[in-house]
mmCIF file as gemmi writes it, N, C-alpha and C atoms, coordinates in Angstrom:
data_model
loop_
_atom_site.group_PDB
_atom_site.id
_atom_site.type_symbol
_atom_site.label_atom_id
_atom_site.label_alt_id
_atom_site.label_comp_id
_atom_site.label_asym_id
_atom_site.label_entity_id
_atom_site.label_seq_id
_atom_site.pdbx_PDB_ins_code
_atom_site.Cartn_x
_atom_site.Cartn_y
_atom_site.Cartn_z
_atom_site.occupancy
_atom_site.B_iso_or_equiv
_atom_site.pdbx_formal_charge
_atom_site.auth_seq_id
_atom_site.auth_asym_id
_atom_site.pdbx_PDB_model_num
ATOM 1 N N . MET Axp A 1 ? 141.967 184.632 -39.701 1 0 ? 1 A 1
ATOM 2 C CA . MET Axp A 1 ? 142.144 185.902 -39.013 1 0 ? 1 A 1
ATOM 3 C C . MET Axp A 1 ? 141.496 185.876 -37.64 1 0 ? 1 A 1
ATOM 4 N N . GLU Axp A 2 ? 140.291 185.297 -37.536 1 0 ? 2 A 1
ATOM 5 C CA . GLU Axp A 2 ? 139.59 185.248 -36.265 1 0 ? 2 A 1
ATOM 6 C C . GLU Axp A 2 ? 140.328 184.392 -35.244 1 0 ? 2 A 1
ATOM 7 N N . LEU Axp A 3 ? 141.026 183.362 -35.703 1 0 ? 3 A 1
ATOM 8 C CA . LEU Axp A 3 ? 141.788 182.492 -34.805 1 0 ? 3 A 1
ATOM 9 C C . LEU Axp A 3 ? 142.941 183.26 -34.164 1 0 ? 3 A 1
ATOM 10 N N . LYS Axp A 4 ? 143.584 184.136 -34.926 1 0 ? 4 A 1
ATOM 11 C CA . LYS Axp A 4 ? 144.686 184.947 -34.399 1 0 ? 4 A 1
ATOM 12 C C . LYS Axp A 4 ? 144.173 185.901 -33.321 1 0 ? 4 A 1
ATOM 13 N N . VAL Axp A 5 ? 143.042 186.507 -33.56 1 0 ? 5 A 1
ATOM 14 C CA . VAL Axp A 5 ? 142.455 187.44 -32.593 1 0 ? 5 A 1
ATOM 15 C C . VAL Axp A 5 ? 142.089 186.692 -31.308 1 0 ? 5 A 1
ATOM 16 N N . ALA Axp A 6 ? 141.497 185.529 -31.447 1 0 ? 6 A 1
ATOM 17 C CA . ALA Axp A 6 ? 141.133 184.727 -30.279 1 0 ? 6 A 1
ATOM 18 C C . ALA Axp A 6 ? 142.375 184.319 -29.493 1 0 ? 6 A 1
ATOM 19 N N . PHE Axp A 7 ? 143.44 183.952 -30.202 1 0 ? 7 A 1
ATOM 20 C CA . PHE Axp A 7 ? 144.696 183.57 -29.546 1 0 ? 7 A 1
ATOM 21 C C . PHE Axp A 7 ? 145.288 184.741 -28.773 1 0 ? 7 A 1
ATOM 22 N N . VAL Axp A 8 ? 145.298 185.916 -29.354 1 0 ? 8 A 1
ATOM 23 C CA . VAL Axp A 8 ? 145.818 187.11 -28.68 1 0 ? 8 A 1
ATOM 24 C C . VAL Axp A 8 ? 144.986 187.423 -27.435 1 0 ? 8 A 1
ATOM 25 N N . ILE Axp A 9 ? 143.675 187.304 -27.524 1 0 ? 9 A 1
ATOM 26 C CA . ILE Axp A 9 ? 142.802 187.57 -26.372 1 0 ? 9 A 1
ATOM 27 C C . ILE Axp A 9 ? 143.083 186.581 -25.252 1 0 ? 9 A 1
ATOM 28 N N . VAL Axp A 10 ? 143.244 185.32 -25.592 1 0 ? 10 A 1
ATOM 29 C CA . VAL Axp A 10 ? 143.541 184.294 -24.578 1 0 ? 10 A 1
ATOM 30 C C . VAL Axp A 10 ? 144.893 184.575 -23.925 1 0 ? 10 A 1
ATOM 31 N N . CYS Axp A 11 ? 145.876 184.944 -24.71 1 0 ? 11 A 1
ATOM 32 C CA . CYS Axp A 11 ? 147.202 185.263 -24.148 1 0 ? 11 A 1
ATOM 33 C C . CYS Axp A 11 ? 147.141 186.47 -23.219 1 0 ? 11 A 1
ATOM 34 N N . LEU Axp A 12 ? 146.433 187.501 -23.615 1 0 ? 12 A 1
ATOM 35 C CA . LEU Axp A 12 ? 146.302 188.69 -22.76 1 0 ? 12 A 1
ATOM 36 C C . LEU Axp A 12 ? 145.537 188.361 -21.479 1 0 ? 12 A 1
ATOM 37 N N . TRP Axp A 13 ? 144.519 187.535 -21.583 1 0 ? 13 A 1
ATOM 38 C CA . TRP Axp A 13 ? 143.765 187.119 -20.396 1 0 ? 13 A 1
ATOM 39 C C . TRP Axp A 13 ? 144.662 186.335 -19.442 1 0 ? 13 A 1
ATOM 40 N N . ALA Axp A 14 ? 145.463 185.406 -19.979 1 0 ? 14 A 1
ATOM 41 C CA . ALA Axp A 14 ? 146.367 184.61 -19.143 1 0 ? 14 A 1
ATOM 42 C C . ALA Axp A 14 ? 147.398 185.506 -18.455 1 0 ? 14 A 1
ATOM 43 N N . LEU Axp A 15 ? 147.907 186.486 -19.169 1 0 ? 15 A 1
ATOM 44 C CA . LEU Axp A 15 ? 148.871 187.425 -18.595 1 0 ? 15 A 1
ATOM 45 C C . LEU Axp A 15 ? 148.24 188.242 -17.469 1 0 ? 15 A 1
ATOM 46 N N . ALA Axp A 16 ? 147.006 188.675 -17.675 1 0 ? 16 A 1
ATOM 47 C CA . ALA Axp A 16 ? 146.315 189.465 -16.653 1 0 ? 16 A 1
ATOM 48 C C . ALA Axp A 16 ? 146.062 188.647 -15.401 1 0 ? 16 A 1
ATOM 49 N N . VAL Axp A 17 ? 145.68 187.393 -15.561 1 0 ? 17 A 1
ATOM 50 C CA . VAL Axp A 17 ? 145.397 186.535 -14.404 1 0 ? 17 A 1
ATOM 51 C C . VAL Axp A 17 ? 146.668 186.264 -13.611 1 0 ? 17 A 1
ATOM 52 N N . THR Axp A 18 ? 147.765 185.937 -14.289 1 0 ? 18 A 1
ATOM 53 C CA . THR Axp A 18 ? 149.003 185.627 -13.573 1 0 ? 18 A 1
ATOM 54 C C . THR Axp A 18 ? 149.598 186.858 -12.911 1 0 ? 18 A 1
ATOM 55 N N . SER Axp A 19 ? 149.481 188.02 -13.526 1 0 ? 19 A 1
ATOM 56 C CA . SER Axp A 19 ? 150.065 189.224 -12.928 1 0 ? 19 A 1
ATOM 57 C C . SER Axp A 19 ? 149.259 189.693 -11.719 1 0 ? 19 A 1
ATOM 58 N N . THR Axp A 20 ? 147.947 189.492 -11.705 1 0 ? 20 A 1
ATOM 59 C CA . THR Axp A 20 ? 147.164 189.912 -10.544 1 0 ? 20 A 1
ATOM 60 C C . THR Axp A 20 ? 147.373 188.977 -9.371 1 0 ? 20 A 1
ATOM 61 N N . GLU Axp A 21 ? 147.6 187.691 -9.604 1 0 ? 21 A 1
ATOM 62 C CA . GLU Axp A 21 ? 147.876 186.759 -8.508 1 0 ? 21 A 1
ATOM 63 C C . GLU Axp A 21 ? 149.204 187.078 -7.856 1 0 ? 21 A 1
ATOM 64 N N . ALA Axp A 22 ? 150.174 187.514 -8.64 1 0 ? 22 A 1
ATOM 65 C CA . ALA Axp A 22 ? 151.477 187.845 -8.089 1 0 ? 22 A 1
ATOM 66 C C . ALA Axp A 22 ? 151.423 189.129 -7.279 1 0 ? 22 A 1
ATOM 67 N N . GLY Axp A 23 ? 150.435 189.981 -7.535 1 0 ? 23 A 1
ATOM 68 C CA . GLY Axp A 23 ? 150.334 191.246 -6.84 1 0 ? 23 A 1
ATOM 69 C C . GLY Axp A 23 ? 149.619 191.167 -5.509 1 0 ? 23 A 1
ATOM 70 N N . ILE Axp A 24 ? 149.034 190.029 -5.167 1 0 ? 24 A 1
ATOM 71 C CA . ILE Axp A 24 ? 148.32 189.893 -3.901 1 0 ? 24 A 1
ATOM 72 C C . ILE Axp A 24 ? 149.336 189.582 -2.8 1 0 ? 24 A 1
ATOM 73 N N . PRO Axp A 25 ? 149.458 190.445 -1.793 1 0 ? 25 A 1
ATOM 74 C CA . PRO Axp A 25 ? 150.444 190.202 -0.739 1 0 ? 25 A 1
ATOM 75 C C . PRO Axp A 25 ? 150.006 189.064 0.189 1 0 ? 25 A 1
ATOM 76 N N . LYS Axp A 26 ? 150.98 188.372 0.743 1 0 ? 26 A 1
ATOM 77 C CA . LYS Axp A 26 ? 150.7 187.332 1.731 1 0 ? 26 A 1
ATOM 78 C C . LYS Axp A 26 ? 150.921 187.961 3.099 1 0 ? 26 A 1
ATOM 79 N N . CYS Axp A 27 ? 149.854 188.076 3.849 1 0 ? 27 A 1
ATOM 80 C CA . CYS Axp A 27 ? 149.893 188.753 5.136 1 0 ? 27 A 1
ATOM 81 C C . CYS Axp A 27 ? 149.684 187.767 6.285 1 0 ? 27 A 1
ATOM 82 N N . CYS Axp A 28 ? 150.259 188.107 7.425 1 0 ? 28 A 1
ATOM 83 C CA . CYS Axp A 28 ? 149.985 187.364 8.642 1 0 ? 28 A 1
ATOM 84 C C . CYS Axp A 28 ? 148.608 187.788 9.144 1 0 ? 28 A 1
ATOM 85 N N . ILE Axp A 29 ? 147.792 186.813 9.487 1 0 ? 29 A 1
ATOM 86 C CA . ILE Axp A 29 ? 146.455 187.099 9.996 1 0 ? 29 A 1
ATOM 87 C C . ILE Axp A 29 ? 146.472 187.21 11.51 1 0 ? 29 A 1
ATOM 88 N N . LYS Axp A 30 ? 147.303 186.367 12.152 1 0 ? 30 A 1
ATOM 89 C CA . LYS Axp A 30 ? 147.458 186.427 13.601 1 0 ? 30 A 1
ATOM 90 C C . LYS Axp A 30 ? 148.921 186.171 13.945 1 0 ? 30 A 1
ATOM 91 N N . THR Axp A 31 ? 149.311 186.578 15.135 1 0 ? 31 A 1
ATOM 92 C CA . THR Axp A 31 ? 150.703 186.439 15.545 1 0 ? 31 A 1
ATOM 93 C C . THR Axp A 31 ? 150.819 185.634 16.831 1 0 ? 31 A 1
ATOM 94 N N . LYS Axp A 32 ? 151.994 185.066 17.01 1 0 ? 32 A 1
ATOM 95 C CA . LYS Axp A 32 ? 152.304 184.351 18.246 1 0 ? 32 A 1
ATOM 96 C C . LYS Axp A 32 ? 153.08 185.305 19.153 1 0 ? 32 A 1
ATOM 97 N N . GLY Axp A 33 ? 152.678 185.374 20.399 1 0 ? 33 A 1
ATOM 98 C CA . GLY Axp A 33 ? 153.364 186.251 21.344 1 0 ? 33 A 1
ATOM 99 C C . GLY Axp A 33 ? 154.62 185.628 21.92 1 0 ? 33 A 1
ATOM 100 N N . GLU Axp A 34 ? 154.604 184.317 22.07 1 0 ? 34 A 1
ATOM 101 C CA . GLU Axp A 34 ? 155.749 183.59 22.616 1 0 ? 34 A 1
ATOM 102 C C . GLU Axp A 34 ? 156.264 182.615 21.559 1 0 ? 34 A 1
ATOM 103 N N . ILE Axp A 35 ? 157.559 182.638 21.331 1 0 ? 35 A 1
ATOM 104 C CA . ILE Axp A 35 ? 158.199 181.723 20.391 1 0 ? 35 A 1
ATOM 105 C C . ILE Axp A 35 ? 159.131 180.821 21.213 1 0 ? 35 A 1
ATOM 106 N N . PRO Axp A 36 ? 159.037 179.506 21.044 1 0 ? 36 A 1
ATOM 107 C CA . PRO Axp A 36 ? 159.91 178.599 21.797 1 0 ? 36 A 1
ATOM 108 C C . PRO Axp A 36 ? 161.39 178.86 21.508 1 0 ? 36 A 1
ATOM 109 N N . PHE Axp A 37 ? 162.214 178.626 22.521 1 0 ? 37 A 1
ATOM 110 C CA . PHE Axp A 37 ? 163.657 178.861 22.408 1 0 ? 37 A 1
ATOM 111 C C . PHE Axp A 37 ? 164.253 178.043 21.261 1 0 ? 37 A 1
ATOM 112 N N . ARG Axp A 38 ? 163.849 176.781 21.137 1 0 ? 38 A 1
ATOM 113 C CA . ARG Axp A 38 ? 164.384 175.917 20.077 1 0 ? 38 A 1
ATOM 114 C C . ARG Axp A 38 ? 164.12 176.506 18.696 1 0 ? 38 A 1
ATOM 115 N N . MET Axp A 39 ? 162.966 177.121 18.53 1 0 ? 39 A 1
ATOM 116 C CA . MET Axp A 39 ? 162.627 177.718 17.247 1 0 ? 39 A 1
ATOM 117 C C . MET Axp A 39 ? 163.416 179.011 17.035 1 0 ? 39 A 1
ATOM 118 N N . MET Axp A 40 ? 163.585 179.795 18.071 1 0 ? 40 A 1
ATOM 119 C CA . MET Axp A 40 ? 164.301 181.075 17.938 1 0 ? 40 A 1
ATOM 120 C C . MET Axp A 40 ? 165.759 180.855 17.555 1 0 ? 40 A 1
ATOM 121 N N . VAL Axp A 41 ? 166.341 179.768 18.023 1 0 ? 41 A 1
ATOM 122 C CA . VAL Axp A 41 ? 167.736 179.47 17.695 1 0 ? 41 A 1
ATOM 123 C C . VAL Axp A 41 ? 167.881 179.163 16.202 1 0 ? 41 A 1
ATOM 124 N N . LYS Axp A 42 ? 166.834 178.628 15.597 1 0 ? 42 A 1
ATOM 125 C CA . LYS Axp A 42 ? 166.881 178.224 14.188 1 0 ? 42 A 1
ATOM 126 C C . LYS Axp A 42 ? 166.461 179.322 13.215 1 0 ? 42 A 1
ATOM 127 N N . VAL Axp A 43 ? 166.171 180.518 13.702 1 0 ? 43 A 1
ATOM 128 C CA . VAL Axp A 43 ? 165.732 181.612 12.825 1 0 ? 43 A 1
ATOM 129 C C . VAL Axp A 43 ? 166.887 182.036 11.921 1 0 ? 43 A 1
ATOM 130 N N . GLN Axp A 44 ? 166.621 182.029 10.615 1 0 ? 44 A 1
ATOM 131 C CA . GLN Axp A 44 ? 167.635 182.419 9.637 1 0 ? 44 A 1
ATOM 132 C C . GLN Axp A 44 ? 167.495 183.869 9.19 1 0 ? 44 A 1
ATOM 133 N N . GLY Axp A 45 ? 166.312 184.421 9.347 1 0 ? 45 A 1
ATOM 134 C CA . GLY Axp A 45 ? 166.09 185.805 8.959 1 0 ? 45 A 1
ATOM 135 C C . GLY Axp A 45 ? 164.658 186.199 9.247 1 0 ? 45 A 1
ATOM 136 N N . TRP Axp A 46 ? 164.38 187.489 9.112 1 0 ? 46 A 1
ATOM 137 C CA . TRP Axp A 46 ? 163.029 187.968 9.359 1 0 ? 46 A 1
ATOM 138 C C . TRP Axp A 46 ? 162.746 189.213 8.537 1 0 ? 46 A 1
ATOM 139 N N . THR Axp A 47 ? 161.461 189.466 8.367 1 0 ? 47 A 1
ATOM 140 C CA . THR Axp A 47 ? 160.996 190.696 7.736 1 0 ? 47 A 1
ATOM 141 C C . THR Axp A 47 ? 159.874 191.259 8.595 1 0 ? 47 A 1
ATOM 142 N N . ILE Axp A 48 ? 159.663 192.551 8.476 1 0 ? 48 A 1
ATOM 143 C CA . ILE Axp A 48 ? 158.64 193.209 9.28 1 0 ? 48 A 1
ATOM 144 C C . ILE Axp A 48 ? 157.442 193.512 8.387 1 0 ? 48 A 1
ATOM 145 N N . GLN Axp A 49 ? 156.265 193.155 8.873 1 0 ? 49 A 1
ATOM 146 C CA . GLN Axp A 49 ? 155.007 193.462 8.197 1 0 ? 49 A 1
ATOM 147 C C . GLN Axp A 49 ? 154.376 194.64 8.939 1 0 ? 49 A 1
ATOM 148 N N . HIS Axp A 50 ? 154.156 195.733 8.24 1 0 ? 50 A 1
ATOM 149 C CA . HIS Axp A 50 ? 153.577 196.923 8.853 1 0 ? 50 A 1
ATOM 150 C C . HIS Axp A 50 ? 152.077 196.97 8.636 1 0 ? 50 A 1
ATOM 151 N N . SER Axp A 51 ? 151.359 197.44 9.625 1 0 ? 51 A 1
ATOM 152 C CA . SER Axp A 51 ? 149.903 197.551 9.496 1 0 ? 51 A 1
ATOM 153 C C . SER Axp A 51 ? 149.506 198.713 8.593 1 0 ? 51 A 1
ATOM 154 N N . SER Axp A 52 ? 150.43 199.618 8.338 1 0 ? 52 A 1
ATOM 155 C CA . SER Axp A 52 ? 150.12 200.756 7.476 1 0 ? 52 A 1
ATOM 156 C C . SER Axp A 52 ? 150.15 200.393 5.993 1 0 ? 52 A 1
ATOM 157 N N . GLY Axp A 53 ? 150.638 199.187 5.665 1 0 ? 53 A 1
ATOM 158 C CA . GLY Axp A 53 ? 150.687 198.739 4.277 1 0 ? 53 A 1
ATOM 159 C C . GLY Axp A 53 ? 149.418 197.991 3.899 1 0 ? 53 A 1
ATOM 160 N N . PRO Axp A 54 ? 149.545 197.036 2.999 1 0 ? 54 A 1
ATOM 161 C CA . PRO Axp A 54 ? 148.364 196.291 2.557 1 0 ? 54 A 1
ATOM 162 C C . PRO Axp A 54 ? 147.834 195.302 3.594 1 0 ? 54 A 1
ATOM 163 N N . CYS Axp A 55 ? 148.605 195.02 4.625 1 0 ? 55 A 1
ATOM 164 C CA . CYS Axp A 55 ? 148.191 194.059 5.651 1 0 ? 55 A 1
ATOM 165 C C . CYS Axp A 55 ? 147.543 194.774 6.836 1 0 ? 55 A 1
ATOM 166 N N . ASP Axp A 56 ? 146.687 194.055 7.561 1 0 ? 56 A 1
ATOM 167 C CA . ASP Axp A 56 ? 145.908 194.663 8.642 1 0 ? 56 A 1
ATOM 168 C C . ASP Axp A 56 ? 146.662 194.784 9.967 1 0 ? 56 A 1
ATOM 169 N N . ILE Axp A 57 ? 147.631 193.889 10.226 1 0 ? 57 A 1
ATOM 170 C CA . ILE Axp A 57 ? 148.311 193.904 11.523 1 0 ? 57 A 1
ATOM 171 C C . ILE Axp A 57 ? 149.818 194 11.339 1 0 ? 57 A 1
ATOM 172 N N . SER Axp A 58 ? 150.489 194.494 12.371 1 0 ? 58 A 1
ATOM 173 C CA . SER Axp A 58 ? 151.946 194.498 12.382 1 0 ? 58 A 1
ATOM 174 C C . SER Axp A 58 ? 152.421 193.133 12.86 1 0 ? 58 A 1
ATOM 175 N N . ALA Axp A 59 ? 153.465 192.63 12.217 1 0 ? 59 A 1
ATOM 176 C CA . ALA Axp A 59 ? 153.977 191.317 12.588 1 0 ? 59 A 1
ATOM 177 C C . ALA Axp A 59 ? 155.444 191.21 12.209 1 0 ? 59 A 1
ATOM 178 N N . LEU Axp A 60 ? 156.102 190.242 12.826 1 0 ? 60 A 1
ATOM 179 C CA . LEU Axp A 60 ? 157.474 189.897 12.501 1 0 ? 60 A 1
ATOM 180 C C . LEU Axp A 60 ? 157.419 188.534 11.825 1 0 ? 60 A 1
ATOM 181 N N . ILE Axp A 61 ? 157.789 188.458 10.557 1 0 ? 61 A 1
ATOM 182 C CA . ILE Axp A 61 ? 157.717 187.213 9.799 1 0 ? 61 A 1
ATOM 183 C C . ILE Axp A 61 ? 159.08 186.538 9.882 1 0 ? 61 A 1
ATOM 184 N N . LEU Axp A 62 ? 159.124 185.394 10.563 1 0 ? 62 A 1
ATOM 185 C CA . LEU Axp A 62 ? 160.375 184.671 10.805 1 0 ? 62 A 1
ATOM 186 C C . LEU Axp A 62 ? 160.547 183.543 9.803 1 0 ? 62 A 1
ATOM 187 N N . ARG Axp A 63 ? 161.735 183.465 9.206 1 0 ? 63 A 1
ATOM 188 C CA . ARG Axp A 63 ? 162.085 182.325 8.361 1 0 ? 63 A 1
ATOM 189 C C . ARG Axp A 63 ? 162.922 181.376 9.223 1 0 ? 63 A 1
ATOM 190 N N . VAL Axp A 64 ? 162.357 180.205 9.495 1 0 ? 64 A 1
ATOM 191 C CA . VAL Axp A 64 ? 162.969 179.252 10.42 1 0 ? 64 A 1
ATOM 192 C C . VAL Axp A 64 ? 163.518 178.069 9.624 1 0 ? 64 A 1
ATOM 193 N N . LYS Axp A 65 ? 164.745 177.677 9.94 1 0 ? 65 A 1
ATOM 194 C CA . LYS Axp A 65 ? 165.386 176.548 9.274 1 0 ? 65 A 1
ATOM 195 C C . LYS Axp A 65 ? 164.579 175.28 9.534 1 0 ? 65 A 1
ATOM 196 N N . GLY Axp A 66 ? 164.304 174.54 8.475 1 0 ? 66 A 1
ATOM 197 C CA . GLY Axp A 66 ? 163.572 173.289 8.593 1 0 ? 66 A 1
ATOM 198 C C . GLY Axp A 66 ? 162.066 173.429 8.525 1 0 ? 66 A 1
ATOM 199 N N . MET Axp A 67 ? 161.564 174.64 8.401 1 0 ? 67 A 1
ATOM 200 C CA . MET Axp A 67 ? 160.119 174.858 8.299 1 0 ? 67 A 1
ATOM 201 C C . MET Axp A 67 ? 159.805 175.429 6.926 1 0 ? 67 A 1
ATOM 202 N N . ARG Axp A 68 ? 158.76 174.922 6.315 1 0 ? 68 A 1
ATOM 203 C CA . ARG Axp A 68 ? 158.383 175.38 4.983 1 0 ? 68 A 1
ATOM 204 C C . ARG Axp A 68 ? 157.697 176.742 5.027 1 0 ? 68 A 1
ATOM 205 N N . LYS Axp A 69 ? 156.806 176.918 5.992 1 0 ? 69 A 1
ATOM 206 C CA . LYS Axp A 69 ? 156.071 178.175 6.097 1 0 ? 69 A 1
ATOM 207 C C . LYS Axp A 69 ? 156.755 179.093 7.107 1 0 ? 69 A 1
ATOM 208 N N . PRO Axp A 70 ? 156.726 180.394 6.86 1 0 ? 70 A 1
ATOM 209 C CA . PRO Axp A 70 ? 157.263 181.326 7.853 1 0 ? 70 A 1
ATOM 210 C C . PRO Axp A 70 ? 156.348 181.403 9.077 1 0 ? 70 A 1
ATOM 211 N N . VAL Axp A 71 ? 156.915 181.836 10.189 1 0 ? 71 A 1
ATOM 212 C CA . VAL Axp A 71 ? 156.177 181.968 11.44 1 0 ? 71 A 1
ATOM 213 C C . VAL Axp A 71 ? 155.857 183.439 11.659 1 0 ? 71 A 1
ATOM 214 N N . CYS Axp A 72 ? 154.614 183.733 11.997 1 0 ? 72 A 1
ATOM 215 C CA . CYS Axp A 72 ? 154.195 185.105 12.268 1 0 ? 72 A 1
ATOM 216 C C . CYS Axp A 72 ? 154.282 185.354 13.768 1 0 ? 72 A 1
ATOM 217 N N . ALA Axp A 73 ? 155.148 186.256 14.166 1 0 ? 73 A 1
ATOM 218 C CA . ALA Axp A 73 ? 155.347 186.555 15.577 1 0 ? 73 A 1
ATOM 219 C C . ALA Axp A 73 ? 154.973 188.004 15.856 1 0 ? 73 A 1
ATOM 220 N N . HIS Axp A 74 ? 154.711 188.291 17.111 1 0 ? 74 A 1
ATOM 221 C CA . HIS Axp A 74 ? 154.43 189.662 17.531 1 0 ? 74 A 1
ATOM 222 C C . HIS Axp A 74 ? 155.722 190.48 17.377 1 0 ? 74 A 1
ATOM 223 N N . PRO Axp A 75 ? 155.639 191.738 16.971 1 0 ? 75 A 1
ATOM 224 C CA . PRO Axp A 75 ? 156.842 192.551 16.762 1 0 ? 75 A 1
ATOM 225 C C . PRO Axp A 75 ? 157.76 192.659 17.984 1 0 ? 75 A 1
ATOM 226 N N . LYS Axp A 76 ? 157.229 192.508 19.194 1 0 ? 76 A 1
ATOM 227 C CA . LYS Axp A 76 ? 158.074 192.6 20.389 1 0 ? 76 A 1
ATOM 228 C C . LYS Axp A 76 ? 159.072 191.446 20.475 1 0 ? 76 A 1
ATOM 229 N N . VAL Axp A 77 ? 158.853 190.372 19.733 1 0 ? 77 A 1
ATOM 230 C CA . VAL Axp A 77 ? 159.759 189.223 19.737 1 0 ? 77 A 1
ATOM 231 C C . VAL Axp A 77 ? 161.11 189.599 19.12 1 0 ? 77 A 1
ATOM 232 N N . LYS Axp A 78 ? 161.135 190.638 18.31 1 0 ? 78 A 1
ATOM 233 C CA . LYS Axp A 78 ? 162.364 191.045 17.627 1 0 ? 78 A 1
ATOM 234 C C . LYS Axp A 78 ? 163.482 191.373 18.611 1 0 ? 78 A 1
ATOM 235 N N . THR Axp A 79 ? 163.179 192.067 19.698 1 0 ? 79 A 1
ATOM 236 C CA . THR Axp A 79 ? 164.227 192.415 20.663 1 0 ? 79 A 1
ATOM 237 C C . THR Axp A 79 ? 164.798 191.159 21.318 1 0 ? 79 A 1
ATOM 238 N N . ASP Axp A 80 ? 163.94 190.201 21.664 1 0 ? 80 A 1
ATOM 239 C CA . ASP Axp A 80 ? 164.422 188.944 22.241 1 0 ? 80 A 1
ATOM 240 C C . ASP Axp A 80 ? 165.283 188.188 21.244 1 0 ? 80 A 1
ATOM 241 N N . LEU Axp A 81 ? 164.871 188.202 19.998 1 0 ? 81 A 1
ATOM 242 C CA . LEU Axp A 81 ? 165.594 187.487 18.955 1 0 ? 81 A 1
ATOM 243 C C . LEU Axp A 81 ? 166.976 188.098 18.722 1 0 ? 81 A 1
ATOM 244 N N . ILE Axp A 82 ? 167.047 189.409 18.706 1 0 ? 82 A 1
ATOM 245 C CA . ILE Axp A 82 ? 168.338 190.084 18.507 1 0 ? 82 A 1
ATOM 246 C C . ILE Axp A 82 ? 169.277 189.791 19.671 1 0 ? 82 A 1
ATOM 247 N N . MET Axp A 83 ? 168.756 189.849 20.897 1 0 ? 83 A 1
ATOM 248 C CA . MET Axp A 83 ? 169.594 189.55 22.065 1 0 ? 83 A 1
ATOM 249 C C . MET Axp A 83 ? 170.093 188.105 22.019 1 0 ? 83 A 1
ATOM 250 N N . LEU Axp A 84 ? 169.242 187.171 21.65 1 0 ? 84 A 1
ATOM 251 C CA . LEU Axp A 84 ? 169.635 185.765 21.566 1 0 ? 84 A 1
ATOM 252 C C . LEU Axp A 84 ? 170.714 185.561 20.515 1 0 ? 84 A 1
ATOM 253 N N . GLN Axp A 85 ? 170.559 186.183 19.366 1 0 ? 85 A 1
ATOM 254 C CA . GLN Axp A 85 ? 171.556 186.032 18.311 1 0 ? 85 A 1
ATOM 255 C C . GLN Axp A 85 ? 172.898 186.646 18.708 1 0 ? 85 A 1
ATOM 256 N N . GLN Axp A 86 ? 172.871 187.747 19.451 1 0 ? 86 A 1
ATOM 257 C CA . GLN Axp A 86 ? 174.123 188.35 19.93 1 0 ? 86 A 1
ATOM 258 C C . GLN Axp A 86 ? 174.819 187.427 20.922 1 0 ? 86 A 1
ATOM 259 N N . ARG Axp A 87 ? 174.039 186.808 21.825 1 0 ? 87 A 1
ATOM 260 C CA . ARG Axp A 87 ? 174.623 185.876 22.793 1 0 ? 87 A 1
ATOM 261 C C . ARG Axp A 87 ? 175.235 184.663 22.094 1 0 ? 87 A 1
ATOM 262 N N . LEU Axp A 88 ? 174.541 184.122 21.104 1 0 ? 88 A 1
ATOM 263 C CA . LEU Axp A 88 ? 175.063 182.97 20.378 1 0 ? 88 A 1
ATOM 264 C C . LEU Axp A 88 ? 176.329 183.336 19.612 1 0 ? 88 A 1
ATOM 265 N N . LYS Axp A 89 ? 176.373 184.541 19.069 1 0 ? 89 A 1
ATOM 266 C CA . LYS Axp A 89 ? 177.56 184.997 18.338 1 0 ? 89 A 1
ATOM 267 C C . LYS Axp A 89 ? 178.752 185.133 19.287 1 0 ? 89 A 1
ATOM 268 N N . GLN Axp A 90 ? 178.516 185.702 20.48 1 0 ? 90 A 1
ATOM 269 C CA . GLN Axp A 90 ? 179.584 185.838 21.468 1 0 ? 90 A 1
ATOM 270 C C . GLN Axp A 90 ? 180.074 184.471 21.93 1 0 ? 90 A 1
ATOM 271 N N . LYS Axp A 91 ? 179.154 183.539 22.091 1 0 ? 91 A 1
ATOM 272 C CA . LYS Axp A 91 ? 179.512 182.196 22.524 1 0 ? 91 A 1
ATOM 273 C C . LYS Axp A 91 ? 180.394 181.507 21.489 1 0 ? 91 A 1
ATOM 274 N N . LYS Axp A 92 ? 180.088 181.696 20.208 1 0 ? 92 A 1
ATOM 275 C CA . LYS Axp A 92 ? 180.895 181.118 19.136 1 0 ? 92 A 1
ATOM 276 C C . LYS Axp A 92 ? 182.279 181.747 19.103 1 0 ? 92 A 1
ATOM 277 N N . GLN Axp A 93 ? 182.348 183.072 19.348 1 0 ? 93 A 1
ATOM 278 C CA . GLN Axp A 93 ? 183.642 183.745 19.339 1 0 ? 93 A 1
ATOM 279 C C . GLN Axp A 93 ? 184.513 183.271 20.493 1 0 ? 93 A 1
ATOM 280 N N . LYS Axp A 94 ? 183.917 183.056 21.657 1 0 ? 94 A 1
ATOM 281 C CA . LYS Axp A 94 ? 184.68 182.565 22.809 1 0 ? 94 A 1
ATOM 282 C C . LYS Axp A 94 ? 185.163 181.134 22.576 1 0 ? 94 A 1
ATOM 283 N N . ALA Axp A 95 ? 184.353 180.334 21.924 1 0 ? 95 A 1
ATOM 284 C CA . ALA Axp A 95 ? 184.731 178.955 21.639 1 0 ? 95 A 1
ATOM 285 C C . ALA Axp A 95 ? 185.872 178.887 20.612 1 0 ? 95 A 1
ATOM 286 N N . ALA Axp A 96 ? 185.991 179.898 19.775 1 0 ? 96 A 1
ATOM 287 C CA . ALA Axp A 96 ? 187.024 179.918 18.745 1 0 ? 96 A 1
ATOM 288 C C . ALA Axp A 96 ? 188.4 180.193 19.354 1 0 ? 96 A 1
ATOM 289 N N . TYR Axp A 97 ? 188.462 180.83 20.523 1 0 ? 97 A 1
ATOM 290 C CA . TYR Axp A 97 ? 189.756 181.145 21.145 1 0 ? 97 A 1
ATOM 291 C C . TYR Axp A 97 ? 190.314 179.997 21.855 1 0 ? 97 A 1
């Protein structure tokens, strides 16, 4: 009987440890103000980190093709990134004609 109780306690402890690790957010600690053009062309997507949430600073988290870790950029980079992606899209459309 005592072995069953010990097993249940160990299982509950393991569940508590794994669930608390999953609940810790990964935040950008510092941001880059300038992102190289070569890197901006390879951006596949982004998310916005708000300072009002669990993280201390606002940031733009970029997922870049060929890079394992995301890049933390200053939120003002978003406007440059959107303009660049629009230009590349227009260029592809013109090349298709």
